[in-house]
C-alpha positions, -999 to +999 in steps of 0.1 A: -439+313-610-447+305-574-440+267-580-407+275-597-397+298-568-406+271-543-385+246-563-355+269-564-357+276-527-360+239-519-331+230-541-310+257-524-319+244-489-311+208-500-278+219-515-268+237-483-278+207-462-256+185-483-227+209-479-232+207-442-232+170-442-201+169-463-183+194-441-192+175-409-179+143-425-146+157-437-139+174-404-141+143-383-109+135-364-091+103-373-062+089-352-030+081-370-002+058-358+026+076-339+057+081-361+091+079-344+114+109-350+151+101-355+165+137-356+158+167-334+173+202-339+202+188-360+210+160-335+207+123-346+186+102-323+188+065-315+158+042-323+134+032-296+144-003-306+180+002-296+174-008-260+181-042-245+155-059-224+170-062-189+141-056-165+138-079-134+104-094-143+102-087-180+080-061-197+050-050-177+016-044-193-003-018-173-040-012-178-047+025-176-082+019-163-067+008-130-034+027-130-026+052-103+006+071-095+009+081-058+030+106-040+036+094-005+060+096+025+072+129+040+045+151+024+016+171+039-009+157+014-006+122-002-017+125-038-031+099-062-029+106-099-044+089-129-024+089-162-048+115-177-044+137-146-007+140-152-005+144-190-035+167-192-029+190-163+008+196-162+032+213-185+050+189-209+088+194-213+111+177-238+148+171-237+174+150-255+192+128-230+214+098-234+209+067-213+241+048-206+237+012-194+263-006-173+261-034-198+281-011-222+254+002-246+237+036-248+208+053-265+202+090-272+165+098-272+141+128-273+120+124-241+087+142-234+075+143-199+065+161-167+088+176-141+089+155-110+090+187-090+057+198-104+041+165-092+055+171-057+042+207-054+006+198-046+017+172-020+037+199-001+070+182+007+081+181+043+113+201+049+129+170+064+127+151+031+160+147+014+155+115-007+130+106-034+123+069-037+107+056-069+087+024-069+077+004-100+049-020-109+073-050-110+087-044-075+118-025-087+129+006-068+156+032-068+163+065-050+178+099-058+185+130-038+156+155-038+181+183-046+192+164-077+156+160-088+149+197-085+183+212-096+183+191-128+147+195-139+143+157-138+112+144-157+091+113-158+087+106-195+056+093-213+070+096-248+103+088-265+111+102-300+075+115-300+061+079-296+041+069-265+063+046-244+058+010-254+053-015-225+089-027-227+101+008-223+082+016-192+047+027-201+031+047-187+061+065-171+099+062-170+123+083-151+148+103-172+177+102-147+202+122-168+239+119-158+231+087-140+237+051-150+207+033-165+197+014-133+184+047-120+161+051-150+132+032-134+103+022-156+066+015-149+066+041-120+037+036-096+048+055-065+070+085-056+080+084-020+096+113-001+120+102+026+148+112+049+164+078+048+197+085+031+207+048+036+179+035+014+191+012-013+171+002-043+170-031-062+205-030-078+220-007-052+213-033-025+231-058-047+263-038-048+258-011-074+269+024-063+240+044-049+251+077-065+252+060-100+272+090-114+285+085-149 
């Protein structure tokens, strides 16, 4: 009887151990490929492939190990962010916005991103600042009024249609400059500079495009 009892107990322990092993195995997290959404709250969305390649230096491929986004200029504290700093520590917002290009095409996309205003808060913007200048990895730049950035809840996006931005679309961050022509939608953002220089002209603006870029 004693041997049988020992055998039963041993079998019970072994069975439970196996259940634990199976549970651990089946609970492991597996990464799945992002799936693009093409409809949001009843609104049809364009494809992420509906954009034309028109950047000044071609698609940029940024290594996140070395990537930094800095907030500089007329601020009390210059801030340096990593990619994870931004997407892990700030509230994510989404909005459907249409990009209109001066070339004559447009794309309506669901953008996920972080408010530019939130990134500026820790830097403590100088009251003299009126302009926000965005700089990109490829040397591109553009500017927008600080009031426009705040009043319109402007975001820098890291996803489009629930897919992480591909390199050709501006990974890691693209500005969603709603109600502005596409040349204000700067990609591959590396620096956000606060300024009082209202005469600043970015890449295309210095080549004759209107600085307000209103649609």
